[in-house]
N, C-alpha and C positions, 0 to 999 in steps of 0.2 A: 173497900178496895176492889176495884173492878178487874184490873189486869196487872200481872207482874211480868216483867221482862227477865228472861233467864239467859245468861251468858254461859256458854259451855263449849266443849270441844267438838269438832267435826270428826274427831277420832274417838274410838271407844276406850282408849287407854289400854293398859296392860293387865287389868284385873276386872273380872266380871262385877265386882262390887260397885264400880263406877256406873256401869250400865243399869244395874239394879236400882241404884240411887236415883238416876235420872228418870227412869220409868216410874219409880215411886213418887218422885216429886211431881211429875205430870199428873199422875192419878190424884195425888193430894190436892193439887190446885183445882182440878175438876170437881172433886168431892166438896170442896169449900165454895164452889161457885165462882172461882177466880179464873179469868181467862189467861192464857199463856201467850206472850209475845216472845219470839225467839228468832234466830237467824235463818230460818226457812229451809234447812237441809233435811234430807231423809237419812243421813248416815251419822254414825258416831253417837255421842251423847245427845247431839241435837235431835237426831231422829228418835232416840229413845224417849226423851222428855216429851216430844210431840206425840208419839204413839201412845205413851202412858195417859196423856190428857185426852186424846181422841177416844181411846178404848173406854175411858170412864165418862164419855159424853161431854167433854169440855170444849170450850171455844179455844181454837188455836190459830193465831195469826203469825205467819212467817214473813220475814222481811229479808230479801236476798238481793244483792246487787247483780246486775246483768252478767258481769264477767265471772260470777261464781255459780251461776245456775247449773252449768254442766259439771264443774269441778266438785262442788259440794253436793251435787245431785239434788236439785230442788224437790221438795216434798209436795206432791200434787193432790193429796187427800186432806188438805187443811180446810178450816173454815174460810180462810182467806190467805192468799199468797200475794204479797206486794213486791214487785220488782222495782229496784231503784237503779239510778244511773251509776252510783259508786258507793264506796264504803262510808263516806261522810254522810251521804243522804240516808243510808241504811241506819246508821247509829242515831241520827237525829229523829228518824221516823219511829224507831223502836222506843226511844226516850219519850217521844210525844204520846205514844199509845199507852205507855205504862204508868202505873201509880207507885211502883217500887221496882227494885232490881235485886236479883239473886244471881250468884255465880256458883255453878258447879265446877268440878275440875275441868281444866282445859289448858291450852297452850298459850302462845304469845298473843293470839287474837283475843282470847278470853281476858287475859291480863290487861290488854290495851283497852278493851271496852270497859272493864271494871275501873281502871285508872281514870278514864275520861269522865264517867258519871260521878266518881268520887271527887275529882277536881271540880266539876260543876257544882257539887254540893258545897265544897269549901268556899267557892266564889259566890255562893248564894243564888246560883242560876236555877236551882230547883230545891225543893224541900222534901224529896222523896227518900224513903228508907232504902238502905243498901245492906245486903247480907251475903256472907260466904257460907255455903253448905260444905262443911269440913269433912268430906267423905274420907274415912280411913286415915285421918290426919293429913290429908293432902295440902291444906292451907297452913299447917303449923309453921313451916319455915317462912312462909310469907308474913305471917303474924309476927314472928321473931324479927324479921327485917323491918316491918312497920314500927315495932317497938324501938329498934335501933335508930330509925329516923327521928323518933321522939327524943331519945337519949342524946343524939347528936345535934338536937335543936334545928332540924330541918323540917319538922312537922310538930304542930301543936297537939297536945293531948286531946283537946276537944275535937280536933279534926280526925285524929285516929279513932275516936269514939263514934264517928259517923258510920263506921262499918260494924255491923253485928256479925258475930261468928258463932256457929253452933253446928254440931254434927247432925242434929235433928231439924229438918226443915219445918216441922210443925211448930217448934219453939220459935224459929225465926218469924214465921207467919203470925204467931201470937204477939211477938214483939212489934211487928209492923202495924198490927191493928191498933196498938196503943201509942204509936209513934207520933211525936210532935217535933217538927224540925227545930233544932236549937237556934237561938238568935245570936249567931256568932258570924263574924266576918273573918276573912283570911288574915287581915292585918290587925286584928284586935290583940 
């Protein structure tokens, strides 16, 4: 696995545990020789994950749309900063560069990015692993909602299982290294 795309907030959240987890994930990726692909900001959890990887000597590629360069305060100390025309191009470029996806805590943008790559996996558009770093139980309610979607027959169990969840990113990375995309289609 050469690079992992990390989705996360441009906010730091309300508890230092989130920033610590983001910094730790960046460091862990670098220590394992895995490059980081992320949203290109210098603030919030995005800045923390990038700085953690950079401080540990890792490769960090930021991808940011032109209209967010000032709002999210683009990080200029990266291995590479790619500026895209819009959000659609940003997400496509991040997916192209990455071999897997992880989501740290974040807001609507993080959820939207996660949902898109999850949908692409369901549709067979990629076979890359997806994981949630469940920092301090942040994703527990989301997991309950996903289970509800299965119960109500809006989501198949095998599509729910496309997302790995653990509080320890090292466990997720170990799962990713052994991952083989299932041979399932959305309509099976």
